C-alpha positions in Angstrom: 15.3 -15.9 -38.0 12.3 -13.7 -37.0 14.1 -10.4 -36.4 10.8 -8.6 -35.8 9.9 -11.0 -33.0 13.3 -10.7 -31.5 13.2 -6.9 -31.7 9.7 -6.6 -30.3 10.6 -8.9 -27.4 13.7 -6.9 -26.6 11.8 -3.6 -26.8 9.1 -5.0 -24.5 11.7 -6.0 -22.0 13.4 -2.6 -22.3 10.2 -0.8 -21.2 8.8 -3.4 -18.9 8.6 -4.1 -15.1 12.0 -5.8 -14.8 13.8 -3.0 -16.4 12.0 -0.5 -14.2 13.0 -2.4 -11.0 16.7 -2.4 -12.2 16.5 1.3 -13.1 15.2 2.3 -9.6 18.0 0.2 -8.0 20.5 1.9 -10.3 19.2 5.3 -9.4 19.9 4.5 -5.8 23.3 3.3 -6.7 23.9 6.5 -8.5 23.6 8.4 -5.2 26.0 6.0 -3.6 28.7 5.7 -6.3 28.0 8.6 -8.7 27.4 11.4 -6.2 28.9 10.3 -2.9 31.7 8.0 -4.1 30.5 5.2 -1.9 31.5 1.7 -3.1 28.2 -0.2 -2.4 28.4 -3.7 -3.8 25.3 -4.8 -2.0 22.4 -2.9 -3.5 20.7 -6.3 -4.0 20.6 -6.6 -0.2 18.5 -3.4 0.1 16.1 -4.7 -2.5 15.8 -8.1 -0.9 15.2 -6.7 2.6 12.3 -4.6 1.3 10.8 -7.4 -0.8 10.9 -9.9 2.0 9.7 -7.3 4.5 6.6 -6.6 2.3 5.9 -10.3 1.5 6.4 -11.7 5.0 4.5 -8.9 6.7 1.4 -9.5 4.5 1.5 -13.2 3.9 2.7 -14.4 7.3 2.0 -11.7 9.8 -1.3 -10.7 8.2 -0.5 -6.9 8.2 -2.0 -4.5 5.8 -0.3 -3.9 2.4 0.5 -0.2 3.2 1.9 -1.0 6.6 4.0 -3.7 5.1 5.5 -1.3 2.6 6.6 0.9 5.5 8.1 -2.2 7.2 10.1 -2.9 4.0 11.4 0.6 3.8 12.3 0.6 7.5 14.2 -2.6 7.0 16.3 -0.9 4.3 17.0 2.0 6.7 18.1 -0.4 9.4 20.3 -2.3 7.0 22.0 1.0 5.9 22.7 1.9 9.5 24.1 -1.5 10.3 26.4 -1.4 7.3 27.3 2.3 7.5 28.0 2.9 11.2 31.1 0.6 11.4 32.5 1.2 7.9 31.9 4.8 6.8 34.6 6.2 9.0 37.1 3.8 7.3 38.4 3.5 3.8 35.9 2.9 1.0 36.9 -0.7 0.4 35.6 -1.7 3.9 32.1 -0.6 2.8 32.5 -2.6 -0.4 33.4 -5.7 1.4 30.7 -5.4 4.1 27.9 -4.6 1.6 28.6 -7.5 -0.8 28.9 -9.9 2.2 25.6 -8.6 3.7 23.7 -9.0 0.5 24.9 -12.5 0.1 24.0 -13.3 3.7 20.4 -12.0 3.1 20.1 -14.1 0.0 21.4 -17.3 1.8 18.9 -16.7 4.6 16.2 -16.5 2.0 17.3 -19.8 0.6 17.7 -21.5 4.0 15.4 -24.4 4.8 15.3 -23.1 8.4 13.3 -20.1 7.5 11.5 -21.6 4.5 8.1 -21.4 6.3 8.5 -17.6 6.2 10.6 -17.0 3.1 9.4 -19.8 0.8 12.9 -21.2 0.6 14.9 -21.3 -2.7 11.7 -21.4 -4.8 10.1 -18.4 -3.1 6.8 -20.3 -3.1 3.8 -19.7 -0.9 2.9 -18.2 1.5 5.3 -15.6 0.0 3.5 -15.8 -3.3 0.1 -14.6 -1.8 1.2 -11.2 -0.7 0.2 -8.8 -3.5 -3.6 -9.4 -3.6 -4.2 -5.8 -2.3 -1.9 -4.4 -5.0 -3.7 -6.4 -7.7 -7.1 -5.2 -6.4 -5.9 -1.6 -7.0 -5.4 -2.1 -10.7 -7.4 0.6 -12.4 -7.5 -1.1 -15.8 -10.6 -3.1 -16.7 -10.5 -6.9 -17.0 -9.3 -8.2 -20.4 -7.7 -4.9 -21.2 -4.1 -4.8 -22.6 -1.7 -2.1 -23.6 -1.0 -2.4 -27.3 1.9 -0.3 -28.7 2.1 -1.8 -32.1 4.9 -4.4 -32.1 4.8 -4.7 -28.4 2.0 -5.5 -26.0 1.6 -5.6 -22.3 -1.0 -7.4 -20.2 -3.3 -5.7 -17.8 -1.2 -6.8 -14.9 2.1 -5.7 -16.5 0.6 -2.3 -17.4 -0.4 -1.7 -13.8 3.1 -2.6 -12.5 4.6 -0.4 -15.2 2.4 2.5 -14.3 3.6 2.3 -10.7 7.2 1.6 -11.8 7.4 4.6 -14.0 5.8 6.8 -11.3 8.5 5.6 -8.9 11.2 6.3 -11.4 9.8 9.8 -11.9 9.6 10.3 -8.1 13.2 9.1 -7.6 14.6 11.3 -10.4 12.7 14.3 -8.9 14.1 13.7 -5.5 17.6 13.4 -7.0 17.2 16.5 -9.0 16.2 18.6 -6.0 18.7 17.0 -3.6 21.8 17.3 -5.9 21.0 21.0 -6.5 20.7 21.8 -2.9 23.5 22.6 -0.4 23.3 19.0 0.8 24.0 17.7 -2.7 26.9 20.0 -3.2 28.5 18.9 0.0 28.0 15.3 -1.1 29.8 16.0 -4.4 32.6 17.7 -2.4 33.0 14.6 -0.3 33.4 12.5 -3.5 36.0 14.8 -4.8 38.0 15.6 -1.7 36.8 14.3 1.7 39.5 16.1 3.7 38.7 19.4 2.2 35.0 19.1 3.1 36.0 18.0 6.6 38.2 21.1 7.0 35.2 23.3 6.3 33.6 21.9 9.5 31.1 19.5 7.7 30.3 16.1 9.4 31.4 13.9 6.6 30.3 10.7 8.3 26.7 12.1 8.7 26.5 13.1 5.0 27.8 9.7 3.9 25.3 7.9 6.1 22.4 10.0 4.8 23.5 9.2 1.2 23.7 5.5 2.1 20.2 5.5 3.6 18.7 7.5 0.7 20.2 5.3 -2.0 19.2 2.2 0.0 15.6 3.4 0.1 15.6 3.7 -3.7 17.0 0.2 -3.8 14.1 -0.9 -1.5 11.6 0.6 -4.0 13.2 -1.4 -6.7 12.8 -4.5 -4.6 9.1 -3.7 -4.2 8.7 -3.6 -8.0 10.6 -6.9 -8.4 8.2 -8.5 -5.9 5.0 -7.0 -7.1 5.7 -7.7 -10.8 6.3 -11.4 -10.1 4.0 -12.0 -7.2 6.9 -13.9 -5.7 10.1 -13.2 -3.8 12.7 -15.6 -5.1 16.1 -15.2 -3.3 18.3 -15.7 -6.3 16.6 -12.7 -7.9 18.7 -10.7 -5.4 22.1 -12.3 -6.1 25.2 -10.2 -6.5 24.4 -10.2 -10.2 21.7 -7.7 -9.6 24.2 -5.2 -8.1 26.7 -5.7 -10.9 24.0 -5.2 -13.5 23.1 -2.0 -11.8 26.7 -0.9 -12.0 26.8 -1.7 -15.7 23.7 0.3 -16.3 25.1 3.2 -14.3 28.4 3.2 -16.2 26.7 2.7 -19.5 24.3 5.7 -19.0 26.8 7.9 -17.1 27.4 8.1 -13.4 26.4 11.3 -11.6 23.9 12.2 -14.3 20.2 12.5 -13.6 19.0 10.3 -16.5 22.1 8.2 -16.7 20.8 5.2 -14.7 17.5 5.1 -16.6 19.1 5.4 -20.0 21.6 2.7 -19.1 19.0 0.4 -17.8 16.9 0.6 -20.9 19.9 0.1 -23.3 21.4 -2.7 -21.2 18.1 -4.6 -20.9 17.3 -4.1 -24.6 20.8 -5.3 -25.7 20.8 -8.2 -23.3 17.4 -9.6 -24.5 18.2 -8.8 -28.2 21.4 -10.9 -28.0 19.6 -13.7 -26.1 16.9 -13.9 -28.8 19.4 -13.6 -31.7 21.8 -16.2 -30.4 19.1 -18.6 -29.5 17.7 -18.4 -33.0 21.1 -18.8 -34.6 21.8 -21.8 -32.4 18.5 -23.4 -33.5 19.4 -22.8 -37.2 22.8 -24.2 -36.7 24.4 -21.7 -39.1 27.5 -21.4 -36.9 29.9 -24.2 -35.9 29.0 -26.1 -32.8 32.3 -25.3 -31.1 31.2 -21.7 -31.2 27.5 -21.7 -30.7 24.9 -24.2 -29.5 21.7 -23.8 -27.4 23.7 -24.5 -24.2 26.5 -22.1 -25.2 24.3 -19.2 -26.2 23.8 -18.0 -22.6 27.5 -17.7 -21.7 28.2 -16.1 -25.1 25.7 -13.3 -24.3 27.8 -12.5 -21.2 31.0 -12.6 -23.3 29.6 -10.2 -25.8 28.1 -7.9 -23.2 31.5 -7.9 -21.3 33.4 -7.1 -24.5 31.0 -4.2 -25.1 31.6 -2.9 -21.6 35.4 -3.1 -22.1 35.2 -1.1 -25.3 32.9 1.4 -23.6 35.4 1.9 -20.8 38.2 2.3 -23.3 36.6 4.8 -25.7 34.0 6.5 -23.5 34.6 5.7 -19.8 32.2 8.4 -18.7 29.3 6.7 -20.3 26.7 8.0 -22.8 25.6 11.0 -20.8 28.5 11.2 -18.4 31.3 13.8 -17.9 34.9 12.8 -17.4 35.2 15.2 -14.5 32.7 13.1 -12.6 35.0 10.1 -12.7 37.4 11.5 -10.0 36.6 9.7 -6.7 38.3 10.1 -3.4 38.4 6.5 -2.0 40.7 7.1 0.9 
């Protein structure tokens, strides 16, 4: 087994564009779940709406790249309003049901042959794949250049996406830092702890919840942009419910309601996931374990088993996550 190759590949994934896209989505989910106590199970939907809004506006409608970004963000805001208006006055489980259903509807529409001329269908092929030419043209790094960090190396294209991705992460964290230390953020935390108490003080709880849903959805939209620009493609299965649940794992691992919790969780999760994938694939190739336990076809499911076991142990021994505080786990879900 080439442990150095496995380690370098896992480190590269833990710092690369895909991790950054997940981290930004998880930061948005931290606003929903960590600070406001909203059970949003459809963060993938916000990312998908933004990615398709950008791609279709550029590739099919012929609009400018920057205008298309605004259209993607506007789509996320509209989705938040459509989901929040009928559910945020009800119990938290209604929002959970509606968001997971909405995200799946958006994914299915992306896969539909009816709209394949606009979405590219299940493969996400062109014209969707031709939408980021303007983004590529903005790349400040010279042709042939690559980012060499010793055991890991990024291409010129990946380095450009990473530069933008890390800038977006910094922007999102700064917005969260300022927002959660403002009166608005303190009200939001109060709603999470005891909604009725906040309402008795004359605060419009529904309005605050809606604002939190929109803000977290916009962060999810930024994550969707990174997914799309990094791959030069919008493939609908990228935005399956798996994306949202990965974000929850990252959030719980790093610590909910903590500024750097989602980022730390995303880096650790993506490193461990890719390290296990590489290790188990190599072990399966060497055939050092019995075939009833590990083969090349069983290595993928076994990764999920091991990751799930790790999450169970984390929830047992440190439910607040690495950076979390047990006091932040108290949610009012009435």
